[in-house]
C-alpha positions as CSV (number, residue, x, y, z in Angstrom):
1,M,137.9,99.7,61.5
2,R,134.7,101.1,60.0
3,K,133.4,97.6,59.3
4,G,134.1,96.6,62.9
5,L,132.2,99.6,64.3
6,Q,129.3,98.7,61.9
7,N,129.2,95.1,63.2
8,L,129.2,96.4,66.8
9,E,126.3,98.7,66.0
10,N,124.4,95.9,64.3
11,N,124.9,93.6,67.3
12,E,123.5,96.3,69.6
13,N,120.5,96.9,67.2
14,K,119.6,93.2,67.6
15,N,118.4,94.1,71.1
16,Y,115.5,96.2,69.6
17,R,112.4,94.6,68.0
18,I,110.7,96.6,65.3
19,I,107.2,95.7,63.9
20,A,106.1,97.2,60.6
21,V,102.4,97.2,59.6
22,D,101.5,97.8,55.9
23,D,99.0,96.2,53.7
24,E,101.5,96.2,50.8
25,E,103.7,93.1,50.9
26,G,106.3,94.8,48.7
27,I,106.8,97.6,51.3
28,L,107.3,95.1,54.1
29,D,109.8,93.0,52.0
30,S,111.9,96.2,51.3
31,L,111.7,97.2,55.0
32,S,112.7,93.7,56.1
33,I,115.9,93.7,53.9
34,F,116.8,97.3,54.9
35,L,116.2,97.0,58.6
36,K,117.7,93.5,59.0
37,R,120.8,94.8,57.2
38,S,121.0,97.5,59.9
39,G,120.9,94.7,62.5
40,Y,117.4,95.2,63.8
41,T,115.0,92.3,64.7
42,F,112.2,92.9,62.3
43,I,108.6,91.5,61.9
44,G,106.3,92.6,59.1
45,V,102.5,92.3,59.3
46,T,100.0,93.1,56.6
47,D,96.8,92.8,58.7
48,P,96.4,95.7,61.2
49,M,94.2,93.7,63.4
50,E,96.8,91.0,63.7
51,A,99.4,93.7,64.5
52,I,97.3,94.9,67.4
53,D,97.2,91.3,68.8
54,K,101.0,90.9,68.3
55,V,101.7,94.1,70.2
56,K,99.4,93.0,73.0
57,N,101.1,89.7,73.4
58,E,104.7,90.3,72.4
59,H,107.3,93.0,73.2
60,F,108.2,95.5,70.5
61,D,110.3,98.7,71.0
62,L,109.2,100.5,67.9
63,M,106.4,100.3,65.3
64,I,106.4,101.5,61.7
65,L,102.8,102.0,60.7
66,D,101.1,102.8,57.4
67,F,98.3,105.3,57.7
68,I,96.0,104.3,54.8
69,M,95.1,100.6,55.3
70,T,92.2,98.2,55.3
71,P,90.1,97.3,57.3
72,I,91.2,100.1,59.6
73,H,93.5,103.1,59.1
74,G,96.7,103.6,61.1
75,D,95.2,106.1,63.5
76,K,92.6,103.6,64.6
77,V,95.4,101.0,65.1
78,V,97.2,103.4,67.4
79,E,94.0,104.2,69.2
80,E,93.5,100.6,70.1
81,I,97.2,100.0,71.0
82,R,97.2,103.1,73.3
83,K,94.5,101.5,75.4
84,F,96.9,98.9,76.7
85,N,100.4,100.2,75.7
86,K,101.4,103.8,76.3
87,E,105.1,103.4,75.7
88,L,105.5,101.8,72.2
89,Y,107.4,104.2,70.0
90,I,105.3,104.7,66.8
91,L,106.4,106.1,63.4
92,L,103.6,106.7,60.9
93,L,104.2,106.2,57.1
94,T,102.1,108.2,54.6
95,G,101.8,107.8,50.8
96,H,101.6,111.6,50.6
97,K,101.9,114.4,53.2
98,D,98.4,115.6,52.4
99,L,97.1,112.2,53.5
100,A,98.7,112.4,57.0
101,P,96.3,112.7,59.9
102,P,95.8,116.1,61.5
103,L,98.6,117.3,63.9
104,E,96.0,117.2,66.8
105,T,95.4,113.5,66.2
106,I,99.2,112.8,66.1
107,R,99.6,114.5,69.4
108,R,96.5,112.9,71.0
109,L,97.6,109.4,70.1
110,D,101.3,110.1,71.1
111,I,102.6,109.3,67.6
112,Q,106.3,110.2,67.8
113,G,106.9,111.0,64.1
114,Y,105.8,110.4,60.5
115,C,107.4,110.5,57.1
116,E,106.3,110.0,53.5
117,K,106.9,106.7,51.8
118,S,109.9,106.6,49.4
119,D,112.0,104.1,47.5
120,K,114.9,105.3,49.6
121,F,114.7,104.7,53.4
122,D,117.3,107.2,54.5
123,Q,114.8,109.6,56.2
124,L,113.0,106.6,57.8
125,L,116.3,105.2,59.1
126,L,117.2,108.6,60.7
127,L,113.8,108.6,62.4
128,I,114.3,105.0,63.6
129,E,117.8,105.7,64.9
130,S,116.4,108.8,66.7
131,G,113.6,106.7,68.1
132,I,115.9,104.0,69.4
133,K,118.0,106.7,71.1
134,S,114.9,108.0,72.8
135,I,113.9,104.4,73.8
136,V,117.4,103.9,75.3
137,Q,117.1,107.1,77.3
138,M,113.6,106.2,78.4
139,N,114.7,102.7,79.5
140,E,117.6,104.2,81.4
141,I,115.4,106.7,83.2
142,K,113.0,103.9,84.1
143,K,115.9,101.8,85.4
144,I,117.1,104.7,87.5
145,N,113.6,105.4,88.9
146,E,113.2,101.8,89.7
147,E,116.5,101.7,91.6
148,L,115.6,104.9,93.4
149,R,112.2,103.4,94.3
150,N,113.8,100.2,95.6
151,T,116.4,102.2,97.6
152,N,113.8,104.5,99.1
153,E,111.7,101.5,100.1
154,L,114.7,99.9,101.7
155,L,115.4,103.1,103.6
156,E,111.8,103.6,104.6
157,N,111.6,100.0,105.9
158,A,114.8,100.4,107.8
159,Y,113.5,103.7,109.4
160,L,110.1,102.1,110.1
161,E,111.8,99.2,111.8
162,S,113.9,101.6,113.9
163,I,111.0,103.6,115.0
164,E,108.9,100.5,115.6
165,T,111.6,99.4,118.1
166,L,111.2,102.8,119.9
167,R,107.4,102.4,119.9
168,Y,107.7,98.9,121.5
169,T,110.1,100.4,124.0
170,V,107.4,102.9,125.0
171,E,104.8,100.2,125.2
172,A,107.1,98.2,127.4
173,K,107.2,101.2,129.8
174,D,103.5,102.0,129.7
175,T,101.0,99.2,129.5
176,Y,98.3,101.6,128.5
177,T,100.1,102.5,125.3
178,R,100.2,98.8,124.4
179,G,97.5,98.4,121.7
180,H,96.5,102.0,122.1
181,S,98.6,103.2,119.1
182,D,97.3,100.4,116.9
183,R,93.7,101.2,117.7
184,V,94.3,105.0,117.2
185,S,95.9,104.1,113.8
186,E,92.9,102.1,112.7
187,F,90.3,104.5,114.2
188,S,92.0,107.4,112.4
189,V,91.9,105.5,109.1
190,L,88.2,104.6,109.6
191,L,87.3,108.3,110.3
192,G,89.5,109.4,107.4
193,K,87.6,107.0,105.0
194,Y,84.3,108.4,106.0
195,A,85.6,111.9,105.8
196,G,86.7,111.2,102.2
197,V,90.5,111.8,102.5
198,S,92.8,110.5,99.8
199,D,94.6,107.1,99.8
200,K,97.9,108.9,100.4
201,D,96.4,110.7,103.5
202,L,94.9,107.4,104.7
203,H,98.4,105.9,104.6
204,T,99.8,108.9,106.5
205,L,97.0,108.5,109.1
206,K,97.8,104.8,109.5
207,I,101.5,105.4,110.2
208,G,100.9,108.6,112.1
209,G,98.5,106.8,114.4
210,L,101.1,104.1,115.1
211,F,103.8,106.7,116.1
212,H,101.7,109.5,117.5
213,D,102.9,108.8,121.1
214,I,106.5,108.0,120.2
215,G,107.6,111.1,122.2
216,K,106.6,109.3,125.5
217,I,110.0,107.7,125.3
218,G,111.3,111.0,126.6
219,V,108.9,111.1,129.6
220,P,110.4,109.9,132.9
221,D,109.0,106.5,134.1
222,N,107.9,107.8,137.5
223,I,105.6,110.3,135.7
224,L,104.4,108.0,132.9
225,L,103.5,105.2,135.3
226,K,102.1,107.3,138.1
227,E,98.7,106.0,139.2
228,S,97.7,109.0,141.3
229,K,96.9,112.5,140.0
230,L,99.7,114.3,138.3
231,T,101.1,117.6,139.7
232,D,101.2,120.6,137.4
233,D,104.9,120.1,136.8
234,E,104.4,116.4,136.0
235,Y,101.6,117.2,133.6
236,S,103.8,119.8,131.9
237,E,106.4,116.9,131.4
238,I,103.7,114.8,129.8
239,K,102.7,117.6,127.5
240,N,106.2,117.6,126.1
241,H,105.7,114.3,124.4
242,P,104.3,115.6,121.1
243,A,107.2,117.9,120.6
244,I,109.7,115.2,121.6
245,G,108.1,112.8,119.1
246,A,108.2,115.3,116.3
247,H,111.8,115.9,117.0
248,I,112.6,112.2,116.9
249,L,110.9,111.7,113.6
250,S,112.2,115.0,112.0
251,T,115.7,113.4,111.6
252,A,114.3,111.3,108.6
253,S,112.8,113.2,105.7
254,I,110.5,110.2,104.9
255,F,108.5,111.0,108.1
256,K,107.9,114.7,107.2
257,D,104.2,113.9,106.5
258,L,103.8,112.4,109.9
259,L,105.2,115.4,111.9
260,P,101.9,117.4,111.9
261,I,100.0,114.4,113.4
262,V,102.7,113.6,116.0
263,K,103.2,117.2,117.0
264,H,99.6,118.5,117.0
265,H,97.3,115.7,118.0
266,H,96.7,117.4,121.4
267,E,95.8,120.8,119.9
268,R,92.2,121.9,120.7
269,Y,89.8,123.4,118.2
270,D,89.3,126.4,120.5
271,G,93.1,127.0,120.7
272,N,93.6,125.8,124.3
273,G,95.5,122.7,123.4
274,Y,99.3,122.0,123.2
275,P,102.1,122.3,122.3
276,S,101.4,125.2,119.9
277,K,97.9,126.4,120.9
278,L,96.8,126.2,117.3
279,K,93.1,127.0,116.7
280,G,90.5,125.8,114.3
281,E,91.5,125.3,110.7
282,D,95.1,126.2,111.7
283,I,95.4,122.7,113.2
284,P,96.6,120.3,110.5
285,Y,93.6,118.3,109.2
286,L,95.1,114.9,109.8
287,A,96.0,115.9,113.3
288,R,92.4,116.8,114.0
289,I,91.3,113.3,112.8
290,T,93.9,111.7,115.0
291,A,92.9,113.8,118.0
292,I,89.3,112.4,117.8
293,A,90.6,108.8,117.4
294,D,93.1,109.3,120.3
295,S,90.4,110.7,122.6
296,F,87.9,108.0,121.7
297,D,90.4,105.2,122.6
298,A,91.3,107.0,125.8
299,M,87.7,107.2,126.8
300,T,86.9,103.6,125.9
301,T,90.0,102.0,127.5
302,R,90.2,101.0,131.2
303,R,92.8,103.1,133.1
304,T,94.3,102.5,136.6
305,Y,92.2,105.4,137.9
306,R,88.9,104.7,136.1
307,N,86.9,102.1,134.1
308,S,86.2,102.6,130.4
309,L,83.3,104.8,129.7
310,P,80.0,103.4,128.3
311,L,79.1,104.3,124.7
312,D,76.3,106.8,125.7
313,A,78.8,108.7,127.9
314,V,81.3,108.8,125.1
315,I,78.8,110.1,122.6
316,A,77.7,112.7,125.1
317,E,81.3,113.8,125.6
318,F,81.8,114.2,121.9
319,E,78.6,116.2,121.6
320,R,79.7,118.4,124.5
321,C,83.2,119.0,123.1
322,K,82.2,119.5,119.5
323,G,83.6,122.9,118.4
324,T,85.7,123.4,121.5
325,Q,88.1,120.4,121.8
326,F,87.3,118.8,118.4
327,D,86.7,119.8,114.8
328,P,82.8,120.1,114.6
329,N,82.5,118.6,111.1
330,L,84.8,115.7,111.9
331,T,83.0,115.1,115.2
332,D,79.7,114.8,113.3
333,I,81.2,112.3,111.0
334,F,82.6,110.3,113.9
335,L,79.3,110.4,115.8
336,D,77.6,109.1,112.7
337,I,80.1,106.2,112.7
338,L,79.3,105.5,116.4
339,H,75.5,105.5,115.7
340,N,75.5,103.7,112.3
341,H,78.7,101.8,111.9
342,L,79.6,100.7,115.4
343,D,80.4,97.2,114.2
344,E,83.5,98.6,112.5
345,I,84.6,100.2,115.7
346,K,84.0,97.0,117.7
347,E,86.0,95.0,115.1
348,I,89.0,97.1,115.7
349,Q,88.6,97.0,119.5
350,E,88.3,93.2,119.4
351,K,91.4,93.0,117.2
352,Y,93.6,94.9,119.7
353,K,92.3,93.8,123.1
């Protein structure tokens, strides 16, 4: 029974590759016999530079590394390996505990353990077995994280496809919306880049711009498509679309970062916007960016009741509304784009004519 369990354990150990680095051939020979008897796949190397190349080009689960070697010591070997491999489990061997590197060095290089050289390998085997258990756990965690990531991506794609369907439904109702959300998305990202926002926030701006008007699905067609001036009651209905959109997206947690954009892109810096009458810095930053992009596209797009505004009129309007309707700092950045980077604006407009 015991022999059967040992054979099973040895078979499992064959899944793990161990590399040992020591400039003494005799140590490597002893380790080879000892570790192969335990079932591990073992490779011994006397040249530390060769060991670095092997780790770079082959997969190993664990390294047993002598500290005092030529032409470089073990800590330098680890330093080189950590430049391209952060996960290799490393055990350091020392001829004497007084010759071990400082604890600070061991921590900095993420060396998992060390022990003194001995004719008996019992302590080393315990450290190796402990290391293998850690590697098994680490691989399991990586596998679970990968599965979760794949699952989350599938869920996110499914939700995005569902919301895209709603967006296209809105666009089918309202010809103005067609292309508008795509342009607002790209204008928002453009302004976000010049404002120095993070890559994560740029992604949120991109998706938020695409879905900022999703709430128009809840606005009656006779109001949404009306060509004459809206009554106060009809305008109140239109003003409900940010709250409707936020409600639609709030059912999926993956859209939580989009909600501030969808709900608050019609707030005004002076507090006279809707739906929440937020003021100044209380308005979410990404919503303030989207508000400028949304208004710019509205001004530069032909509507049933007016032609698109010329660039000088658009610039004058932003100057006039700086600090009242729009965040003043973001407005200055956008005005700089209009003055000095207009080609990037035109490229987006040409893309979504």
